[in-house]
C-alpha positions as CSV (number, residue, x, y, z in Angstrom):
1,M,-110.7,-73.2,-94.6
2,S,-109.0,-71.6,-97.6
3,Y,-105.7,-72.7,-99.1
4,S,-103.9,-69.4,-97.9
5,S,-105.0,-69.7,-94.3
6,E,-104.0,-73.4,-94.3
7,K,-100.5,-72.4,-95.7
8,K,-100.2,-69.7,-93.0
9,L,-101.1,-72.3,-90.3
10,N,-98.5,-74.7,-91.6
11,T,-95.9,-71.9,-91.8
12,S,-96.7,-70.8,-88.2
13,G,-96.5,-74.3,-86.9
14,F,-93.2,-74.8,-88.7
15,V,-91.8,-71.5,-87.2
16,L,-93.1,-72.4,-83.7
17,F,-91.5,-75.9,-83.9
18,F,-88.1,-74.5,-84.8
19,A,-88.3,-71.7,-82.2
20,V,-88.9,-74.3,-79.5
21,L,-86.2,-76.6,-80.9
22,L,-83.7,-73.6,-80.9
23,A,-84.6,-72.7,-77.4
24,L,-84.0,-76.3,-76.3
25,V,-80.6,-76.5,-78.0
26,V,-79.6,-73.2,-76.5
27,S,-80.7,-74.2,-73.0
28,V,-78.9,-77.6,-73.1
29,S,-75.8,-75.9,-74.5
30,L,-75.8,-73.3,-71.8
31,Y,-76.4,-75.9,-69.1
32,L,-73.4,-78.0,-70.4
33,F,-71.2,-75.0,-70.7
34,F,-72.1,-73.3,-67.3
35,N,-72.9,-76.5,-65.4
36,P,-72.7,-75.6,-61.7
37,G,-71.6,-79.2,-60.8
38,L,-73.1,-81.7,-58.4
39,R,-75.5,-80.4,-55.7
40,R,-74.4,-81.5,-52.3
41,T,-75.9,-81.0,-48.9
42,F,-73.6,-80.2,-45.9
43,I,-74.8,-80.6,-42.3
44,Y,-73.1,-78.8,-39.4
45,E,-73.8,-78.1,-35.7
46,P,-74.6,-74.5,-34.8
47,V,-72.3,-72.9,-32.2
48,N,-75.2,-71.9,-29.9
49,G,-76.9,-75.3,-30.0
50,G,-80.2,-76.0,-31.6
51,D,-81.1,-77.9,-34.7
52,L,-78.4,-78.9,-37.2
53,V,-77.7,-76.4,-40.0
54,F,-78.1,-77.5,-43.7
55,E,-76.0,-75.9,-46.4
56,V,-76.0,-76.5,-50.1
57,R,-72.9,-76.3,-52.3
58,Y,-72.2,-77.2,-55.9
59,L,-69.1,-79.3,-56.3
60,P,-67.4,-80.1,-59.6
61,A,-68.4,-83.4,-61.2
62,N,-65.7,-85.9,-62.0
63,S,-63.0,-84.4,-59.8
64,P,-59.6,-86.1,-60.1
65,Q,-59.7,-87.3,-56.4
66,G,-63.3,-88.6,-56.8
67,D,-66.6,-87.2,-55.8
68,L,-66.6,-88.7,-52.3
69,K,-63.1,-87.6,-51.4
70,L,-63.8,-84.1,-52.7
71,Y,-67.0,-84.0,-50.6
72,V,-65.1,-85.2,-47.4
73,D,-62.4,-82.6,-48.0
74,E,-65.0,-79.8,-48.3
75,L,-66.8,-81.1,-45.2
76,L,-63.6,-81.0,-43.2
77,L,-62.9,-77.4,-44.2
78,G,-66.0,-76.4,-42.3
79,S,-69.2,-74.5,-42.9
80,M,-69.4,-71.3,-45.0
81,T,-71.5,-69.9,-42.1
82,P,-69.5,-68.5,-39.2
83,S,-72.1,-69.5,-36.7
84,C,-71.4,-73.2,-37.2
85,R,-68.9,-75.5,-35.6
86,M,-66.3,-77.4,-37.6
87,L,-66.8,-81.2,-37.3
88,F,-63.1,-81.8,-36.5
89,P,-60.3,-79.4,-35.6
90,A,-58.6,-77.3,-38.3
91,G,-55.9,-79.2,-40.1
92,T,-57.7,-82.5,-40.1
93,K,-57.3,-84.2,-43.4
94,A,-58.6,-87.4,-45.0
95,N,-55.5,-89.7,-45.4
96,A,-57.6,-92.3,-47.2
97,C,-61.2,-92.3,-48.5
98,F,-62.6,-95.1,-50.6
99,V,-65.6,-97.2,-51.0
100,K,-65.4,-101.0,-51.3
101,G,-68.7,-102.7,-52.0
102,N,-71.1,-100.5,-50.0
103,V,-68.6,-99.7,-47.2
104,L,-66.8,-96.4,-46.8
105,Y,-63.4,-96.6,-45.4
106,L,-62.3,-93.1,-44.1
107,D,-58.9,-92.6,-42.4
108,L,-58.6,-89.1,-40.9
109,S,-55.3,-87.5,-39.7
110,E,-54.4,-87.4,-36.0
111,E,-55.7,-83.9,-35.7
112,A,-59.2,-85.3,-35.6
113,L,-58.7,-86.5,-32.0
114,Q,-57.2,-83.2,-30.8
115,I,-60.5,-81.7,-29.9
116,K,-60.3,-79.1,-27.1
117,S,-63.3,-78.0,-25.3
118,N,-64.2,-74.9,-27.2
119,A,-67.2,-73.7,-29.1
120,E,-65.6,-73.9,-32.5
121,V,-65.4,-77.7,-32.8
122,T,-67.9,-80.4,-32.3
123,D,-67.0,-83.2,-29.8
124,F,-65.7,-86.4,-31.5
125,T,-68.8,-88.6,-31.0
126,A,-71.2,-86.0,-32.2
127,A,-68.8,-85.2,-35.1
128,A,-68.8,-88.8,-36.2
129,E,-72.6,-88.9,-36.1
130,I,-72.9,-85.7,-38.1
131,L,-70.3,-87.1,-40.6
132,R,-72.5,-90.2,-40.9
133,K,-75.5,-88.1,-41.7
134,N,-73.6,-86.1,-44.3
135,I,-72.3,-89.2,-46.1
136,F,-75.6,-91.1,-46.0
137,T,-77.5,-88.0,-47.2
138,N,-75.3,-87.4,-50.2
139,F,-74.0,-90.9,-51.2
140,K,-76.8,-93.5,-51.5
141,N,-74.2,-96.2,-52.5
142,V,-72.7,-96.1,-49.0
143,N,-74.4,-98.2,-46.3
144,I,-71.6,-98.7,-43.8
145,I,-68.9,-96.3,-42.6
146,K,-65.7,-97.4,-41.0
147,L,-63.9,-94.4,-39.6
148,Y,-60.2,-94.6,-38.7
149,V,-57.8,-92.0,-37.2
150,G,-54.2,-92.7,-37.7
151,E,-55.0,-96.2,-39.0
152,N,-56.9,-97.1,-35.8
153,E,-60.6,-97.8,-36.1
154,V,-62.5,-95.3,-33.9
155,Y,-66.1,-95.6,-35.3
156,A,-68.0,-98.2,-37.2
157,D,-71.6,-97.6,-38.4
158,N,-73.3,-100.8,-39.5
159,T,-76.8,-99.4,-40.1
């Protein structure tokens, strides 16, 4: 191998290394600037029965109210798909939502119990189970859920 071909090889390697490095820096910068947030899965019951519907949304990271409270607020708003039931009636809010140890304490407003027999809202027992699936799917640090409505315990999951 001659000196000139060795020099071309070194120059080519140098240029290739910096091109890859530049692409990496640009990719990381764009990811940090346009970060879509935390990927969360939402589970809802379809209006016409059948299997549960899974929906993926990206929620902002490090929200002021906390990731779990933001998730619960979004879950209570309902599905983005019109063919899915809301877990609890419209207007239901999370009065308190915090984790202590590995236990989630969630206090919902009184509207959660005002379920009428219609196709738009899941019945309370099924809604509590779907809520449980949602929380356990997205928050691995939660092992137990204590659900309250108006400060009265209505559901405790100890699995």
